[in-house]
C-alpha positions in Angstrom: 0.0 0.0 0.0 1.5 3.4 -1.0 2.4 6.1 1.5 -0.4 8.4 0.3 -3.0 5.7 1.2 -1.4 5.1 4.6 -1.6 8.8 5.3 -5.1 9.1 4.0 -6.8 6.2 5.8 -6.7 5.3 9.5 -5.5 1.8 10.4 -9.1 0.5 10.8 -10.2 1.6 7.3 -6.8 0.5 5.8 -7.7 -3.0 6.7 -11.3 -2.8 5.5 -10.5 -1.1 2.2 -7.7 -3.4 1.1 -8.1 -2.6 -2.5 -7.5 0.6 -4.5 -11.2 1.4 -5.0 -13.2 2.4 -2.0 -16.3 0.2 -1.9 -18.7 0.5 1.0 -20.5 -2.8 0.2 -17.3 -4.8 0.3 -16.4 -3.1 3.6 -19.7 -4.0 5.2 -19.7 -7.5 3.8 -16.2 -8.0 5.3 -17.3 -6.8 8.8 -20.5 -9.0 8.7 -18.8 -12.1 7.3 -15.9 -11.9 9.8 -18.2 -11.4 12.9 -19.1 -14.6 14.8 -22.8 -15.1 15.3 -22.5 -14.8 19.0 -21.2 -11.3 18.6 -24.3 -10.2 16.7 -26.6 -8.7 19.4 -30.1 -7.3 19.5 -30.1 -3.6 20.5 -33.2 -1.7 21.4 -34.1 0.7 18.6 -34.7 3.6 21.1 -31.0 3.3 22.0 -29.8 4.1 18.5 -29.1 7.5 17.1 -28.0 8.7 13.6 -24.3 8.9 12.7 -23.6 12.6 13.3 -21.7 12.7 10.0 -24.7 11.3 8.0 -24.9 13.6 4.9 -28.4 12.5 4.0 -31.1 14.4 5.8 -34.1 13.2 3.8 -35.0 9.6 3.1 -37.2 8.3 0.3 -40.5 7.5 2.1 -41.7 5.1 -0.7 -38.5 3.0 -0.5 -38.6 3.1 3.3 -42.2 1.8 3.2 -41.1 -1.0 0.9 -38.2 -2.0 3.2 -40.5 -1.8 6.2 -43.0 -4.2 4.6 -40.1 -6.6 3.8 -38.8 -6.4 7.3 -42.3 -7.0 8.7 -42.6 -10.2 6.7 -39.1 -11.6 6.7 -37.2 -9.7 9.5 -34.0 -7.8 9.2 -31.8 -9.6 6.6 -28.5 -8.1 7.5 -27.4 -6.7 10.9 -26.5 -3.0 11.2 -23.1 -1.8 12.4 -23.0 0.5 15.4 -20.5 2.3 17.7 -21.0 2.5 21.5 -21.4 6.1 22.6 -22.0 7.9 25.9 -25.7 7.4 25.5 -26.6 4.3 23.6 -25.2 3.7 20.2 -24.4 5.6 17.0 -25.3 4.0 13.7 -22.3 3.5 11.4 -24.1 1.6 8.7 -27.8 0.7 8.2 -29.8 3.8 9.1 -32.4 3.0 6.5 -32.9 -0.4 8.1 -33.3 1.2 11.5 -36.0 3.6 10.2 -37.8 0.8 8.4 -37.6 -1.5 11.4 -39.3 1.2 13.5 -42.0 1.6 10.8 -42.5 -2.2 10.9 -43.1 -2.1 14.6 -39.9 -3.8 15.7 -38.4 -2.9 19.1 -34.9 -4.3 18.6 -32.6 -4.9 15.6 -29.6 -7.2 15.1 -26.4 -5.3 15.4 -22.6 -5.6 15.3 -20.7 -3.3 17.7 -17.4 -1.9 16.4 -15.0 0.8 17.4 -14.3 3.6 14.9 -12.9 7.1 15.3 -15.0 10.1 14.4 -13.1 10.6 11.2 -13.6 6.9 10.2 -17.3 7.2 11.0 -17.6 10.2 8.7 -15.8 8.5 5.9 -18.0 5.4 6.2 -21.2 7.5 6.2 -20.1 9.4 3.2 -19.2 6.3 1.2 -22.5 4.5 2.1 -24.6 7.4 0.9 -22.5 8.0 -2.3 -22.7 4.4 -3.3 -26.1 3.4 -2.0 -28.4 6.4 -2.1 -29.4 8.9 -4.7 -28.1 12.0 -2.9 -29.2 15.3 -4.4 -26.5 17.2 -6.2 -25.6 19.5 -3.3 -25.5 16.6 -0.8 -23.2 14.7 -3.3 -20.9 17.7 -3.7 -20.7 18.2 0.0 -19.8 14.5 0.4 -17.0 14.8 -2.1 -15.6 17.9 -0.4 -15.5 16.1 3.0 -13.8 13.1 1.5 -11.2 15.2 -0.2 -10.5 17.0 3.1 -10.4 14.0 5.4 -8.6 11.5 3.1 -6.1 14.1 1.9 -6.6 13.1 -1.7 -6.5 15.0 -5.0 -9.6 15.3 -7.1 -8.0 12.9 -9.6 -7.3 10.3 -6.9 -10.8 10.6 -5.4 -12.4 10.2 -8.9 -10.3 7.0 -9.4 -11.1 5.5 -6.0 -14.8 6.2 -6.4 -15.0 5.2 -10.1 -16.1 8.6 -11.2 -14.8 10.9 -13.9 -12.5 13.8 -12.8 -14.7 16.3 -14.6 -17.7 15.0 -12.6 -16.0 15.6 -9.3 -14.8 19.0 -10.4 -18.2 20.1 -11.7 -19.9 18.9 -8.5 -17.5 20.7 -6.2 -18.1 23.9 -8.2 -21.7 23.9 -7.1 -20.7 24.6 -3.5 -19.5 28.1 -4.4 -23.0 29.1 -5.5 -25.4 31.3 -3.4 -27.4 29.3 -0.9 -30.7 30.1 -2.6 -29.4 28.7 -5.8 -28.0 25.6 -4.2 -31.5 25.0 -2.7 -33.0 25.2 -6.2 -30.4 22.7 -7.4 -31.1 20.4 -4.5 -34.8 20.3 -5.2 -34.4 19.9 -8.9 -35.7 23.3 -9.9 -32.4 24.0 -11.7 -30.8 21.2 -13.8 -27.2 20.1 -13.4 -26.3 21.3 -16.9 -27.5 24.8 -16.0 -25.8 24.6 -12.6 -22.5 23.7 -14.1 -22.5 27.0 -16.1 -23.7 29.1 -13.2 -20.9 27.7 -11.0 -18.3 29.2 -13.3 -19.7 32.7 -12.8 -18.1 34.9 -10.0 -20.9 37.5 -9.8 -23.8 36.7 -7.4 -26.1 39.3 -9.0 -25.6 37.9 -12.4 -26.2 34.3 -11.1 -29.5 35.3 -9.6 -30.5 37.2 -12.7 -29.8 34.1 -14.9 -31.6 31.9 -12.5 -34.7 34.1 -12.9 -34.4 33.7 -16.7 -34.0 30.0 -16.4 -37.2 29.8 -14.3 -39.3 32.4 -16.1 -38.1 32.2 -19.7 -37.1 28.5 -19.9 -33.6 29.5 -20.8 -31.7 26.6 -22.2 -28.1 25.7 -21.5 -26.7 26.9 -24.8 -28.4 30.3 -24.4 -27.1 30.5 -20.8 -23.6 29.8 -22.0 -23.9 32.7 -24.5 -25.1 35.1 -21.8 -22.4 34.0 -19.4 -19.7 34.8 -22.0 -20.7 38.5 -21.9 -17.8 40.8 -21.0 -19.7 42.2 -18.0 -19.9 38.8 -16.4 -17.1 38.0 -14.0 -16.0 34.4 -14.2 -14.2 32.0 -11.9 -13.4 29.9 -15.1 -13.8 30.9 -18.7 -17.0 29.4 -20.0 -16.5 28.1 -23.5 -18.9 26.6 -25.9 -17.5 23.3 -27.1 -16.7 22.9 -30.8 -19.4 20.9 -32.5 -17.0 18.8 -34.6 -17.5 15.1 -34.5 -14.9 14.4 -31.8 -15.8 17.3 -29.5 -19.5 16.6 -29.8 -18.8 13.2 -28.3 -16.6 14.8 -25.6 -19.5 17.1 -24.6 -21.9 14.1 -24.5 -19.4 12.3 -22.2 -19.4 15.2 -19.8 -23.1 15.5 -19.8 -23.7 11.8 -19.3 -21.1 11.7 -16.6 -22.9 14.5 -14.8 -26.3 12.9 -15.2 -25.3 9.4 -14.2 -22.7 10.4 -11.6 -20.0 8.1 -13.0 -17.4 7.9 -15.7 -18.8 7.6 -19.2 -16.6 7.1 -22.3 -17.4 6.9 -26.1 -15.0 4.4 -27.8 -15.3 3.1 -31.3 -19.1 3.5 -31.6 -19.6 2.1 -28.1 -20.6 3.7 -24.8 -18.7 2.6 -21.7 -20.5 3.3 -18.3 -18.5 2.6 -15.2 -20.2 1.2 -12.1 -18.8 0.0 -8.7 -21.2 -2.8 -7.8 -24.8 -4.0 -8.2 -26.1 -1.3 -6.0 -24.3 1.4 -8.0 -25.6 -0.3 -11.2 -29.2 -0.2 -9.8 -28.7 3.5 -9.0 -27.7 4.2 -12.6 -30.5 2.1 -14.1 -33.0 4.0 -11.9 -31.7 7.3 -13.3 -32.1 5.8 -16.8 -35.6 4.6 -15.7 -34.8 1.0 -16.6 -35.7 -1.7 -14.1 -36.6 -4.7 -16.2 -33.4 -6.6 -15.5 -34.1 -7.1 -11.8 
């Protein structure tokens, strides 16, 4: 393992993430499979509290109801992972199972108790949500920022470890510089990621708000927004260029747009489209975005 990785990850996570790509599912599987049955204990649900570093604040009610119905009929399939705290336990992995178990009327849930530092708990919470949940764009960008800071990685290294494109990481992080009101509109889907990417390159809050009004009131498309943003009276953090519409660059633009939409690396190669995914959960997330569920 290289020195960068040793510096970035604590000893506990170093052992759990023993490959180059950070994969929450493999980490959880390793903990569960290596835990003797006698160490899996039932903990009262009222003793559990959320991981304080949990980036997701809103959970999909429909999916929670589906999980609750499954738990009510079959029980909790996989134990959650918790850390002992001063009062009760903090959830390291499995908050959706906890919420669904409460909805199903359970009073206890099978649990594995492990010791993790606060930093490790934050890293685990971020990875679980990035790889299992459909975070909104601002939640996702915030998760990337926290991972970059805590793991001491470059954007290129983080992209490689998460199976994302470098441009996707960069574009998502750019959203965090936007005014709060604009970020709220991105989070609730009022403003598309394509529009947001252009807005994030403008260093003029008044102009950003002016353009947001045009997007909402005049259905301003991305190309027109790019034209407006290139005006000389618009201050920019980065120069906003319209991409050349030649054969090669048109595909490059599509790669960027699909990478942003799917949240993963997308490449066009010899009349083929390559879409990167980490595991089955990540594949399901991508298929949900594409509104394709027939394979399951």
